[in-house]
Every structure is written in structure tokens, then in C-alpha cells.
C-alpha positions as CSV (number, residue, x, y, z in Angstrom):
1,M,12.4,-59.2,15.9
2,G,14.1,-62.2,16.9
3,A,13.0,-65.7,18.2
4,R,14.7,-68.9,19.2
5,A,16.9,-70.6,17.3
6,S,14.4,-73.5,16.8
7,M,12.0,-71.2,14.8
8,A,14.6,-70.7,11.9
9,P,13.4,-73.7,9.9
10,F,9.8,-72.3,10.1
11,A,10.9,-68.9,9.1
12,G,12.9,-70.4,6.0
13,A,10.2,-72.5,4.9
14,A,7.7,-69.7,5.1
15,S,10.1,-67.6,2.8
16,R,10.0,-70.2,0.3
17,F,6.3,-69.4,0.0
18,G,7.1,-65.7,0.0
19,L,6.3,-64.8,3.2
20,R,8.1,-63.0,5.8
21,V,8.4,-62.7,9.4
22,A,6.2,-59.8,10.6
23,S,6.7,-60.1,14.3
24,G,8.6,-62.8,16.4
25,L,10.4,-62.2,20.0
26,R,8.2,-59.6,22.3
27,P,9.8,-59.6,25.6
28,G,6.8,-59.4,28.3
29,A,4.0,-60.2,26.1
30,I,0.9,-61.7,27.5
31,T,-2.3,-63.1,26.0
32,S,-6.0,-61.2,26.4
33,S,-6.5,-64.0,29.2
34,G,-3.2,-62.6,30.8
35,N,-1.0,-65.6,30.4
36,K,2.4,-65.5,29.1
37,S,2.5,-65.5,25.2
38,Y,4.7,-67.8,23.4
39,H,5.9,-64.5,21.5
40,S,7.7,-63.5,25.1
41,T,10.0,-66.8,24.9
42,G,10.6,-66.3,21.1
43,E,8.7,-69.9,20.5
44,A,6.2,-67.8,18.1
45,L,6.3,-66.1,14.8
46,D,3.8,-64.0,13.1
47,L,3.9,-64.5,9.3
48,A,2.8,-62.1,6.4
49,G,2.2,-62.4,2.7
50,N,-0.3,-63.0,-0.1
51,P,-3.0,-65.7,0.4
52,S,-1.6,-68.0,-1.9
53,G,1.7,-68.2,-0.1
54,M,-0.3,-68.4,3.3
55,L,-2.0,-71.4,1.9
56,G,0.8,-73.2,0.5
57,F,3.0,-72.8,3.7
58,F,0.0,-74.2,5.7
59,R,-0.3,-77.2,3.5
60,Q,3.2,-77.9,3.7
61,M,3.0,-77.6,7.5
62,K,0.0,-79.8,7.7
63,A,1.6,-82.4,5.8
64,K,4.8,-82.6,7.5
65,Y,3.3,-82.2,11.0
66,G,-0.4,-82.7,10.9
67,P,-2.7,-85.3,11.1
């Protein structure tokens, strides 16, 4: 369930909110429209955890990277 090393900081930040990586690298993954998925290249993570942790992580990501 790996991913690119560049995704490690996001997984680490998520873990501070009690979240875990549920899925990462999925070689050969395609989207419903038939395009190559970011999961197929290790550039995406699926996170799992409680709603308050998800909200906290979202707010941190928005503050750091969002508008």
C-alpha cells in the first residue's frame, strides 16, 4: 500500500489527526472515465478515520495549501 515518497508528509500530517492511509499505490488503476488514476502512479492517498479528524486535516490542508 505504498505511494511516492512525496506523499509521506501528507500521510504524516493525517496521522496527527488520528487518520490512517486506507489505500495508496494501485498499479494499473484507472478512473471510471478510463483515464489513468493518480493511485496508479502513487500520487494519491485514501485516508480513513473519524469525522472530526477528517475535518481537522481538511482545515489544516486548506490553511496551508488552499486559497
